[in-house]
C-alpha positions as CSV (number, residue, x, y, z in Angstrom):
1,X,-5.1,-29.2,-12.3
2,X,-4.4,-32.9,-12.0
3,X,-1.6,-32.7,-14.5
4,X,-0.2,-29.7,-12.8
5,X,-0.2,-31.5,-9.4
6,X,1.7,-34.5,-10.9
7,X,4.2,-32.1,-12.5
8,X,4.8,-30.4,-9.2
9,X,5.3,-33.7,-7.4
10,X,7.7,-34.8,-10.0
11,X,9.7,-31.6,-9.7
12,X,9.9,-32.0,-5.9
13,X,11.0,-35.6,-6.3
14,X,13.8,-34.6,-8.8
15,X,15.0,-31.9,-6.5
16,X,15.1,-34.2,-3.5
17,X,16.9,-36.8,-5.5
18,X,19.6,-34.3,-6.5
19,X,20.0,-33.3,-2.9
20,X,20.3,-36.9,-1.6
21,X,22.8,-37.7,-4.4
22,X,25.0,-34.8,-3.4
23,X,24.8,-35.9,0.3
24,X,25.8,-39.5,-0.5
25,X,28.7,-38.3,-2.6
26,X,29.8,-36.0,0.2
27,X,29.5,-39.0,2.6
28,X,31.7,-41.2,0.3
29,X,34.4,-38.6,0.2
30,X,34.2,-38.1,4.0
31,X,34.6,-41.8,4.8
32,X,37.1,-42.7,2.1
33,X,40.2,-41.5,4.0
34,X,39.1,-43.4,7.1
35,X,38.8,-46.6,5.2
36,X,42.3,-46.1,3.7
37,X,43.7,-45.4,7.2
38,X,42.1,-48.6,8.6
39,X,43.5,-50.7,5.8
40,X,47.0,-49.2,6.4
41,X,46.8,-50.1,10.1
42,X,45.7,-53.7,9.3
43,X,48.7,-54.1,7.0
44,X,51.0,-52.6,9.5
45,X,49.6,-55.0,12.2
46,X,50.2,-58.0,10.0
47,X,53.9,-57.1,9.6
48,X,54.4,-55.8,13.1
49,X,55.9,-59.0,14.6
50,X,59.7,-58.6,14.4
51,X,59.4,-55.4,12.3
52,X,59.9,-52.4,14.6
53,X,60.5,-50.1,11.7
54,X,57.1,-50.8,10.3
55,X,55.6,-50.1,13.7
56,X,57.3,-46.7,13.9
57,X,56.1,-45.9,10.4
58,X,52.5,-46.7,11.4
59,X,52.8,-44.4,14.4
60,X,54.1,-41.6,12.2
61,X,51.1,-42.2,9.9
62,X,48.7,-41.8,13.0
63,X,50.4,-38.6,14.0
64,X,50.0,-37.2,10.5
65,X,46.3,-38.1,10.5
66,X,45.8,-36.3,13.8
67,X,47.6,-33.2,12.4
68,X,45.3,-33.3,9.3
69,X,42.2,-33.6,11.5
70,X,43.3,-30.6,13.6
71,X,43.9,-28.6,10.4
72,X,40.4,-29.4,9.1
73,X,38.8,-28.4,12.4
74,X,40.6,-25.0,12.3
75,X,39.4,-24.4,8.8
76,X,35.8,-25.3,9.8
77,X,36.1,-22.9,12.7
78,X,37.2,-20.2,10.4
79,X,34.3,-20.7,7.9
80,X,31.9,-18.5,9.9
81,X,34.4,-15.6,9.6
82,X,34.4,-15.6,5.8
83,X,36.2,-18.8,4.7
84,X,34.6,-22.2,4.1
85,X,36.2,-25.4,5.2
86,X,37.1,-26.0,1.6
87,X,39.2,-22.9,1.5
88,X,36.7,-21.0,-0.6
89,X,36.1,-17.4,0.5
90,X,32.5,-16.5,1.5
91,X,31.4,-13.0,0.5
92,X,28.2,-12.9,2.5
93,X,25.2,-15.0,3.5
94,X,21.8,-14.4,1.9
95,X,18.3,-15.6,1.2
96,X,17.7,-15.9,-2.5
97,X,14.1,-14.9,-2.0
98,X,15.3,-11.6,-0.4
99,X,18.1,-10.5,-2.7
100,X,18.5,-7.1,-1.0
101,X,19.1,-8.6,2.5
102,X,22.7,-9.8,3.1
103,X,24.5,-10.8,6.3
104,X,28.2,-11.4,7.3
105,X,27.3,-14.5,9.2
106,X,24.9,-17.5,8.8
107,X,21.4,-17.5,10.3
108,X,17.8,-16.9,9.3
109,X,16.5,-14.2,7.0
110,X,13.6,-11.9,8.0
111,X,11.4,-14.4,6.1
112,X,12.5,-17.2,8.5
113,X,14.5,-19.1,5.9
114,X,18.1,-20.5,6.4
115,X,20.5,-18.2,4.6
116,X,23.1,-19.8,2.2
117,X,26.7,-18.6,1.5
118,X,27.7,-16.8,-1.6
119,X,31.3,-17.6,-2.6
120,X,33.7,-15.2,-4.2
121,X,34.3,-17.5,-7.1
122,X,30.6,-17.8,-8.0
123,X,29.3,-14.4,-6.9
124,X,26.4,-13.3,-9.2
125,X,26.8,-10.3,-11.3
126,X,23.9,-7.8,-11.2
127,X,20.6,-9.1,-10.1
128,X,20.9,-12.4,-8.1
129,X,17.9,-14.2,-9.4
130,X,17.2,-13.8,-13.2
131,X,14.6,-15.7,-15.2
132,X,14.9,-15.6,-18.9
133,X,11.7,-16.3,-20.9
134,X,11.5,-16.8,-24.7
135,X,9.6,-14.0,-26.6
136,X,6.8,-16.4,-27.7
137,X,6.3,-17.5,-24.1
138,X,6.2,-13.9,-22.9
139,X,3.4,-13.3,-25.5
140,X,1.5,-16.4,-24.5
141,X,1.7,-15.5,-20.8
142,X,0.3,-12.0,-21.5
143,X,3.2,-10.3,-19.8
144,X,2.7,-6.5,-19.6
145,X,5.0,-3.9,-18.1
146,X,4.9,-0.3,-16.9
147,X,7.6,2.1,-15.8
148,X,8.0,3.3,-12.2
149,X,7.1,7.0,-12.2
150,X,8.1,9.8,-9.9
151,X,5.9,12.7,-8.9
152,X,3.1,13.8,-6.5
153,X,0.1,11.5,-6.1
154,X,-3.5,12.3,-5.4
155,X,-5.6,10.2,-2.9
156,X,-9.2,10.2,-4.0
157,X,-11.9,10.1,-1.3
158,X,-15.6,9.6,-2.1
159,X,-18.1,10.7,0.5
160,X,-21.6,11.9,0.8
161,X,-23.4,14.9,2.2
162,X,-26.7,16.9,2.4
163,X,-27.5,20.4,1.2
164,X,-28.4,23.0,3.8
165,X,-28.9,26.8,3.7
166,X,-25.8,29.0,4.2
167,X,-26.6,30.2,7.7
168,X,-24.1,33.0,7.4
169,X,-26.4,34.6,4.8
170,X,-29.5,34.4,6.8
171,X,-31.4,37.5,8.0
172,X,-33.7,37.6,11.0
173,X,-36.9,39.7,10.6
174,X,-38.6,40.9,13.8
175,X,-41.6,43.0,14.6
176,X,-40.7,46.7,14.7
177,X,-43.5,47.6,17.1
178,X,-46.1,46.1,19.4
179,X,-49.5,45.4,18.1
180,X,-51.8,43.0,16.4
181,X,-50.8,41.1,13.2
182,X,-52.9,42.4,10.3
183,X,-52.6,41.4,6.7
184,X,-50.2,38.5,6.0
185,X,-48.7,38.5,2.5
186,X,-46.2,35.7,3.1
187,X,-47.7,32.8,5.0
188,X,-45.1,30.0,4.8
189,X,-41.5,29.1,4.4
190,X,-40.1,28.6,0.9
191,X,-41.5,31.8,-0.6
192,X,-39.1,33.8,-2.8
193,X,-39.1,37.5,-2.2
194,X,-37.2,40.6,-3.4
195,X,-35.9,43.5,-1.5
196,X,-38.7,45.9,-0.6
197,X,-41.5,43.3,-1.0
198,X,-44.3,43.6,1.6
199,X,-44.3,40.7,4.0
200,X,-47.1,41.7,6.5
201,X,-48.7,44.6,8.3
202,X,-49.0,45.3,12.0
203,X,-51.8,47.3,13.6
204,X,-49.9,49.1,16.3
205,X,-51.4,49.9,19.7
206,X,-51.4,53.6,18.8
207,X,-53.6,52.9,15.8
208,X,-51.0,53.2,13.1
209,X,-50.5,50.5,10.3
210,X,-46.9,49.5,10.3
211,X,-45.7,47.6,7.1
212,X,-42.9,45.0,7.4
213,X,-40.8,44.6,4.1
214,X,-38.0,42.3,2.9
215,X,-34.6,43.9,3.6
216,X,-33.0,41.9,0.7
217,X,-33.6,39.3,-2.0
218,X,-34.0,35.8,-0.7
219,X,-36.1,32.8,0.3
220,X,-38.2,32.6,3.4
221,X,-36.2,29.9,5.2
222,X,-38.2,29.8,8.4
223,X,-41.6,31.2,9.2
224,X,-42.6,32.0,12.8
225,X,-45.6,30.6,14.6
226,X,-47.8,33.7,13.9
227,X,-51.2,34.2,12.5
228,X,-53.6,37.1,11.6
229,X,-54.9,38.9,14.6
230,X,-52.2,37.6,16.9
231,X,-50.9,40.1,19.5
232,X,-47.1,40.5,19.3
233,X,-44.5,42.6,21.1
234,X,-41.6,44.5,19.6
235,X,-38.7,42.3,18.7
236,X,-40.9,39.2,18.2
237,X,-39.3,37.0,15.4
238,X,-41.6,36.8,12.4
239,X,-39.5,34.9,9.9
240,X,-35.9,34.4,8.5
241,X,-34.8,35.2,5.0
242,X,-31.7,33.5,3.4
243,X,-29.7,34.4,0.4
244,X,-29.6,31.1,-1.4
245,X,-27.0,32.0,-4.0
246,X,-24.6,29.9,-2.0
247,X,-25.4,26.8,0.1
248,X,-23.7,24.5,2.6
249,X,-23.1,20.8,2.1
250,X,-22.4,18.9,5.3
251,X,-20.6,15.6,5.1
252,X,-18.4,13.2,7.0
253,X,-15.4,11.0,6.2
254,X,-13.9,8.0,8.1
255,X,-11.2,8.8,10.6
256,X,-8.6,7.1,8.5
257,X,-9.3,9.6,5.6
258,X,-9.6,12.7,7.7
259,X,-5.9,13.5,7.5
260,X,-6.3,14.3,3.8
261,X,-8.8,17.1,4.6
262,X,-7.8,20.8,5.0
263,X,-9.7,24.1,5.0
264,X,-9.7,25.6,1.6
265,X,-9.5,22.2,-0.2
266,X,-11.3,22.0,-3.5
267,X,-14.2,19.6,-3.6
268,X,-16.6,18.3,-6.3
269,X,-20.3,17.5,-5.8
270,X,-22.7,15.5,-8.1
271,X,-26.4,15.1,-7.8
272,X,-28.6,12.3,-9.1
273,X,-31.2,14.9,-10.3
274,X,-28.6,16.4,-12.7
275,X,-26.5,13.6,-14.1
276,X,-23.3,14.6,-15.8
277,X,-23.0,17.9,-14.1
278,X,-20.3,18.8,-11.5
279,X,-20.5,21.5,-8.9
280,X,-17.2,23.0,-7.6
281,X,-16.9,23.9,-4.0
282,X,-14.4,24.3,-1.1
283,X,-14.0,22.9,2.4
284,X,-14.9,25.7,4.9
285,X,-15.0,24.0,8.3
286,X,-13.6,20.8,9.8
287,X,-15.1,19.9,13.2
288,X,-12.2,19.1,15.6
289,X,-13.6,15.8,16.9
290,X,-14.2,12.2,15.9
291,X,-17.7,10.8,16.3
292,X,-17.4,8.0,18.7
293,X,-20.1,5.7,17.3
294,X,-19.0,5.5,13.7
295,X,-15.4,6.9,13.9
296,X,-16.0,9.7,11.4
297,X,-15.1,13.4,11.2
298,X,-17.7,15.9,10.1
299,X,-16.9,18.8,7.8
300,X,-18.7,21.5,5.9
301,X,-18.4,22.8,2.3
302,X,-19.6,25.9,0.5
303,X,-21.0,25.8,-3.0
304,X,-22.3,28.4,-5.4
305,X,-26.0,28.1,-6.3
306,X,-26.6,30.7,-9.0
307,X,-29.8,29.1,-10.4
308,X,-31.2,28.1,-6.9
309,X,-31.3,24.5,-8.0
310,X,-29.7,23.3,-4.7
311,X,-32.3,23.1,-1.9
312,X,-32.1,21.8,1.6
313,X,-31.8,18.0,2.3
314,X,-30.7,17.2,-1.3
315,X,-28.2,14.3,-1.3
316,X,-24.8,15.1,-2.8
317,X,-22.0,12.7,-4.0
318,X,-18.8,14.4,-2.8
319,X,-15.3,13.8,-4.1
320,X,-12.1,15.4,-3.0
321,X,-8.4,14.7,-3.5
322,X,-5.6,14.6,-1.0
323,X,-2.1,15.1,-2.3
324,X,1.3,13.8,-1.0
325,X,2.8,17.3,-1.3
326,X,6.1,15.8,-2.5
327,X,7.5,13.7,-5.4
328,X,7.4,10.0,-4.7
329,X,8.2,6.9,-6.8
330,X,5.0,5.0,-7.6
331,X,3.8,2.0,-9.6
332,X,0.5,0.4,-10.5
333,X,-1.0,-1.2,-7.4
334,X,-1.4,-4.6,-9.0
335,X,2.4,-4.8,-9.7
336,X,3.2,-5.3,-6.0
337,X,3.4,-8.9,-4.8
338,X,2.6,-9.3,-1.1
339,X,3.6,-12.4,0.8
340,X,3.2,-12.0,4.6
341,X,5.3,-9.0,5.6
342,X,7.4,-9.2,2.4
343,X,6.7,-7.0,-0.6
344,X,8.4,-7.3,-4.0
345,X,8.0,-6.5,-7.7
346,X,9.2,-8.2,-10.8
347,X,11.7,-6.0,-12.7
348,X,11.9,-6.4,-16.5
349,X,15.6,-6.3,-17.4
350,X,15.0,-6.5,-21.2
351,X,15.5,-9.2,-23.7
352,X,13.1,-11.5,-21.9
353,X,15.0,-11.3,-18.6
354,X,13.1,-10.7,-15.3
355,X,14.2,-10.5,-11.7
356,X,12.3,-10.2,-8.4
357,X,13.1,-7.2,-6.3
358,X,12.3,-6.6,-2.6
359,X,10.6,-3.2,-2.1
360,X,8.9,-1.2,0.7
361,X,5.5,0.0,-0.3
362,X,3.8,3.1,1.2
363,X,0.4,4.7,0.9
364,X,-2.1,3.7,-1.8
365,X,-3.6,6.4,-4.1
366,X,-6.4,4.8,-6.1
367,X,-4.8,2.5,-8.6
368,X,-1.2,3.7,-7.8
369,X,0.9,2.8,-4.8
370,X,4.0,4.6,-3.4
371,X,7.3,2.7,-3.3
372,X,9.5,4.1,-0.5
373,X,12.6,1.9,-1.2
374,X,13.9,-0.8,-3.5
375,X,13.0,0.8,-6.9
376,X,13.9,3.8,-8.9
377,X,11.9,5.9,-11.3
378,X,12.2,4.7,-14.9
379,X,12.7,1.0,-14.1
380,X,10.4,-1.3,-15.9
381,X,8.2,-3.6,-13.8
382,X,5.8,-6.4,-14.6
383,X,2.1,-5.6,-14.1
384,X,0.5,-8.8,-15.3
385,X,1.6,-12.5,-15.1
386,X,4.1,-11.4,-12.4
387,X,2.9,-14.2,-10.1
388,X,4.0,-16.8,-12.7
389,X,7.4,-15.3,-13.1
390,X,7.7,-15.0,-9.3
391,X,7.0,-18.7,-9.0
392,X,9.6,-19.5,-11.5
393,X,12.1,-17.4,-9.6
394,X,11.2,-19.1,-6.3
395,X,11.8,-22.5,-7.9
396,X,15.2,-21.4,-9.2
397,X,16.1,-20.0,-5.7
398,X,15.0,-23.3,-4.1
399,X,17.3,-25.3,-6.5
400,X,20.2,-22.9,-5.7
401,X,19.5,-23.5,-2.0
402,X,19.9,-27.2,-2.4
403,X,23.1,-26.7,-4.4
404,X,24.4,-24.4,-1.6
405,X,25.5,-21.7,-4.1
406,X,24.2,-18.4,-5.6
407,X,21.7,-18.8,-8.3
408,X,22.5,-18.6,-12.0
409,X,20.4,-17.3,-14.8
410,X,17.7,-19.8,-15.7
411,X,16.2,-20.0,-19.2
412,X,12.5,-20.9,-19.7
413,X,11.4,-22.0,-23.2
């Protein structure tokens, strides 16, 4: 790290020296005509006594100087409209770090940097900033690339939930007549019964023995607060049976993910008790409100339970996928370089040539990210070592800024 710091300081010193040298050369050219004019006036002054012709010649020289100064000022005023004071035509103004942003007048780019002119006689062809790296250096840096793809993307959301009985398959069993509870065959919840099985008997007030049987196959989900010898009236709820061949799983997702949920959406559930197995279900209900305390939205799913393995209060790991519904350009998430509000990728041009490209990123879908503008499907982009190449391109752009011209291709060996 110490050697790297010294190298960076040396590079900055060299760049500063180049800039100062150019400024001093410019100053020499600027002041040279003034010195010649002063020398001419002194010579004219020495020979002015008795030499009117020489005096008139000096006056003519002054008039010519003023005319030249007026011409230079007019050229300078015209520079902002597309022509520099040197007579070179300006195509546009730009920031080398934002190649896609151009302006017809000087100023600052969206990154806050002073824009520089691009002249017609040195306008770059193709990508403005190109870094060329030797093949052996590419291998040593571990540069890897991938193609930008186009198609629909899936947004994976992992959540959790708890199993509960499917209440739409629950049957309420009530006393058919008033009387005293006699024999109890089923005495608690959780008992499995089949259609026609005897549940209990009631000694009716008229002396008859009334049997109560199961109307369908199921599990006793709830058992009423009854006991043998208890007086009950007609319609008193005795128990509830449920068909457990399907169950509900109730879950919740964060508010930011709720937009990906829809009724009928396929979902997957996994249970720690049965590792490696996946249950397939569907979203059945989405509650139309956001929980204030934790900013979540609750939803309910239905799952088949043919072997009755799923029982109430079991914890489920739930996964579902939201889709874009349209084709979008997307790249690996790690390929996007973010710097403040700016986003860019490094495009691989082939033959060891690379160029930074400003892009607009969209939603993230797992390890992929949508690119809304700045990149087309099929283009090759760098997915590793892109920050090193980006730094090299930044250095090249900085040198071009000091030179006041568009950047040229830089070779890195």
